[in-house]
DSSP file (Angstrom, degrees, kcal/mol; ACC not computed):
  #  RESIDUE AA STRUCTURE BP1 BP2  ACC     N-H-->O    O-->H-N    N-H-->O    O-->H-N    TCO  KAPPA ALPHA  PHI   PSI    X-CA   Y-CA   Z-CA
    1    1 A M              0   0    0      0, 0.0     2,-0.4     0, 0.0     0, 0.0   0.000 360.0 360.0 360.0 139.9   94.3  101.5   86.5
    2    2 A R        -     0   0    0      1,-0.0     2,-0.3     0, 0.0     0, 0.0  -0.740 360.0-131.2 -94.3 134.6   92.4   98.6   88.1
    3    3 A D        -     0   0    0     -2,-0.4     2,-0.4     0, 0.0    -1,-0.0  -0.648  23.7-158.9 -80.2 138.3   92.7   97.9   91.8
    4    4 A T        -     0   0    0     -2,-0.3     3,-0.0     3,-0.0     0, 0.0  -0.900   3.3-154.5-117.5 149.9   93.4   94.3   92.7
    5    5 A T    >>  -     0   0    0     -2,-0.4     3,-1.0     1,-0.1     4,-0.8  -0.761  35.8-104.9-112.8 163.5   92.8   92.5   95.9
    6    6 A P  G >4 S+     0   0    0      0, 0.0     3,-0.7     0, 0.0     4,-0.3   0.831 121.8  60.9 -57.0 -30.3   94.7   89.5   97.3
    7    7 A E  G >4 S+     0   0    0      1,-0.2     3,-1.1     2,-0.2     6,-0.2   0.843  97.4  58.5 -65.0 -33.8   91.6   87.4   96.3
    8    8 A D  G <4 S+     0   0    0     -3,-1.0    -1,-0.2     1,-0.2     6,-0.1   0.749 102.4  55.0 -66.4 -23.5   92.2   88.4   92.7
    9    9 A L  G << S+     0   0    0     -4,-0.8     2,-0.5    -3,-0.7    -1,-0.2   0.508  83.3 103.1 -90.8  -4.6   95.6   86.9   92.8
   10   10 A L    <>  -     0   0    0     -3,-1.1     4,-1.8    -4,-0.3     3,-0.2  -0.671  58.1-155.0 -86.0 126.4   94.6   83.5   93.9
   11   11 A F  H  > S+     0   0    0     -2,-0.5     4,-3.1     1,-0.2     5,-0.2   0.873  96.1  59.1 -63.2 -36.7   94.6   80.7   91.3
   12   12 A S  H  > S+     0   0    0      1,-0.2     4,-2.3     2,-0.2    -1,-0.2   0.873 105.1  48.9 -63.1 -36.5   92.1   78.8   93.4
   13   13 A S  H  > S+     0   0    0      2,-0.2     4,-2.3    -6,-0.2    -1,-0.2   0.924 113.4  46.4 -67.2 -44.1   89.6   81.7   93.2
   14   14 A W  H  X S+     0   0    0     -4,-1.8     4,-2.9     2,-0.2    -2,-0.2   0.923 112.7  50.6 -63.0 -43.3   90.1   82.0   89.5
   15   15 A A  H  X S+     0   0    0     -4,-3.1     4,-2.8     2,-0.2     5,-0.2   0.914 110.7  48.4 -62.5 -43.9   89.7   78.2   89.1
   16   16 A A  H  X S+     0   0    0     -4,-2.3     4,-2.2    31,-0.2    -1,-0.2   0.916 114.3  46.1 -63.1 -42.9   86.5   78.1   91.1
   17   17 A Q  H  X S+     0   0    0     -4,-2.3     4,-2.2     2,-0.2     5,-0.2   0.915 114.0  48.3 -66.0 -43.1   85.0   81.0   89.2
   18   18 A T  H  X S+     0   0    0     -4,-2.9     4,-2.7     1,-0.2    -2,-0.2   0.920 112.7  47.7 -63.8 -44.3   86.0   79.5   85.8
   19   19 A Y  H  < S+     0   0    0     -4,-2.8     4,-0.2     1,-0.2    -1,-0.2   0.894 112.2  50.1 -65.6 -38.5   84.6   76.1   86.7
   20   20 A E  H  < S+     0   0    0     -4,-2.2     3,-0.4    -5,-0.2    -1,-0.2   0.906 120.1  34.9 -64.9 -41.3   81.4   77.6   87.9
   21   21 A Q  H  < S+     0   0    0     -4,-2.2    -2,-0.2     1,-0.2    -1,-0.2   0.772 130.6  29.4 -85.5 -27.1   80.9   79.6   84.8
   22   22 A K     X  +     0   0    0     -4,-2.7     4,-2.3    -5,-0.2     5,-0.2  -0.316  66.0 146.6-133.6  50.6   82.4   77.2   82.2
   23   23 A K  H  > S+     0   0    0     -3,-0.4     4,-2.7     1,-0.2     5,-0.2   0.893  75.7  51.9 -55.2 -45.2   81.8   73.7   83.5
   24   24 A D  H  > S+     0   0    0      1,-0.2     4,-2.3     2,-0.2    -1,-0.2   0.904 110.3  48.2 -62.0 -41.8   81.3   72.2   80.0
   25   25 A A  H  > S+     0   0    0      2,-0.2     4,-2.3     1,-0.2    -1,-0.2   0.905 112.6  48.1 -66.2 -41.1   84.6   73.7   78.7
   26   26 A V  H  X S+     0   0    0     -4,-2.3     4,-2.5     2,-0.2    -2,-0.2   0.909 111.9  49.6 -66.4 -41.5   86.6   72.5   81.8
   27   27 A N  H  X S+     0   0    0     -4,-2.7     4,-1.7    -5,-0.2    -1,-0.2   0.886 109.5  52.6 -63.7 -37.9   85.1   69.0   81.4
   28   28 A F  H  < S+     0   0    0     -4,-2.3     4,-0.4    -5,-0.2    -2,-0.2   0.930 110.2  48.0 -61.4 -45.4   86.0   69.1   77.7
   29   29 A L  H >< S+     0   0    0     -4,-2.3     3,-1.2     1,-0.2    -2,-0.2   0.922 110.6  51.1 -60.7 -44.0   89.6   70.0   78.6
   30   30 A E  H 3< S+     0   0    0     -4,-2.5    -1,-0.2     1,-0.3    -2,-0.2   0.806 113.7  44.4 -66.3 -29.0   89.8   67.3   81.2
   31   31 A N  T 3< S+     0   0    0     -4,-1.7    -1,-0.3    -5,-0.2    -2,-0.2   0.338  89.5 120.3 -96.5   6.5   88.5   64.6   78.8
   32   32 A S    <   -     0   0    0     -3,-1.2    -3,-0.1    -4,-0.4     6,-0.0  -0.280  65.9-135.4 -69.6 155.4   90.8   65.8   75.9
   33   33 A F  S    S+     0   0    0      4,-0.0    -1,-0.1     5,-0.0    -4,-0.0   0.661  83.6  94.3 -81.8 -18.7   93.3   63.5   74.3
   34   34 A D  S  > S-     0   0    0      1,-0.2     4,-2.4    -5,-0.1     5,-0.2  -0.639  73.2-145.8 -74.8 122.8   95.9   66.3   74.4
   35   35 A P  H  > S+     0   0    0      0, 0.0     4,-2.1     0, 0.0    -1,-0.2   0.824  96.6  52.4 -62.8 -31.1   97.9   65.9   77.6
   36   36 A Y  H  > S+     0   0    0      2,-0.2     4,-2.2     1,-0.2     5,-0.2   0.921 110.9  45.9 -70.5 -43.2   98.3   69.7   78.1
   37   37 A E  H  > S+     0   0    0      1,-0.2     4,-2.6     2,-0.2     5,-0.2   0.914 112.9  51.3 -63.8 -41.7   94.6   70.3   77.8
   38   38 A R  H  X S+     0   0    0     -4,-2.4     4,-2.5     1,-0.2    -2,-0.2   0.904 109.5  50.2 -61.8 -41.6   93.9   67.4   80.1
   39   39 A A  H  X S+     0   0    0     -4,-2.1     4,-2.6     2,-0.2    -1,-0.2   0.907 110.7  49.1 -64.2 -41.9   96.4   68.8   82.7
   40   40 A I  H  X S+     0   0    0     -4,-2.2     4,-2.4     2,-0.2    -2,-0.2   0.938 112.8  47.1 -63.8 -46.4   94.8   72.3   82.6
   41   41 A G  H  X S+     0   0    0     -4,-2.6     4,-2.1   -12,-0.2    -2,-0.2   0.905 113.3  48.9 -60.9 -42.0   91.3   70.8   83.0
   42   42 A T  H  X S+     0   0    0     -4,-2.5     4,-2.6    -5,-0.2    -2,-0.2   0.910 111.6  48.7 -65.0 -43.3   92.5   68.6   85.9
   43   43 A L  H  X S+     0   0    0     -4,-2.6     4,-2.8     2,-0.2     5,-0.3   0.900 109.5  52.1 -65.4 -40.3   94.2   71.5   87.6
   44   44 A I  H  X S+     0   0    0     -4,-2.4     4,-1.6     1,-0.2    -1,-0.2   0.946 113.6  43.7 -60.7 -46.8   91.2   73.8   87.3
   45   45 A K  H  X>S+     0   0    0     -4,-2.1     5,-2.7     2,-0.2     6,-0.8   0.893 113.5  52.0 -65.6 -38.7   89.0   71.1   88.9
   46   46 A K  H ><5S+     0   0    0     -4,-2.6     3,-0.9     1,-0.2    -2,-0.2   0.952 114.4  40.7 -62.2 -50.3   91.5   70.4   91.6
   47   47 A Y  H 3<5S+     0   0    0     -4,-2.8   -31,-0.2     1,-0.3    -1,-0.2   0.718 110.3  58.5 -75.2 -19.9   92.0   74.0   92.7
   48   48 A A  H 3<5S-     0   0    0     -4,-1.6    -1,-0.3    -5,-0.3    -2,-0.2   0.601 115.2-117.4 -79.9 -11.4   88.2   74.6   92.4
   49   49 A G  T <<5S+     0   0    0     -3,-0.9    -3,-0.2    -4,-0.6    -2,-0.1   0.737  83.5 115.6  84.9  23.1   87.7   71.8   94.9
   50   50 A C      < +     0   0    0     -5,-2.7     2,-0.5    -6,-0.2    -4,-0.2   0.507  55.3  74.0-103.6  -6.7   85.7   69.6   92.5
   51   51 A E        -     0   0    0     -6,-0.8     3,-0.3    -5,-0.2    -2,-0.1  -0.936  51.7-172.3-117.8 123.7   88.0   66.7   92.2
   52   52 A Q  S    S+     0   0    0     -2,-0.5    -1,-0.1     1,-0.2    -6,-0.0   0.816  83.1  50.6 -81.0 -31.6   88.4   64.1   95.0
   53   53 A N              0   0    0      1,-0.2    -1,-0.2     0, 0.0    -7,-0.0   0.442 360.0 360.0 -90.9  -0.2   91.3   62.1   93.6
   54   54 A A              0   0    0     -3,-0.3    -1,-0.2   -12,-0.1    -2,-0.1   0.484 360.0 360.0 -86.0 360.0   93.7   64.9   92.7
């Protein structure tokens, strides 16, 4: 069984880590024509602290 910490449960922590490791993929999602992919990319950047207008 894996121990989890409160930090593991935060979406903002996951978003920051994902954006740091997979910037190109997140940028691809944000620039996608699919509205769901665009929303996911935008939310990741917003919660990672990378988007000023969100």
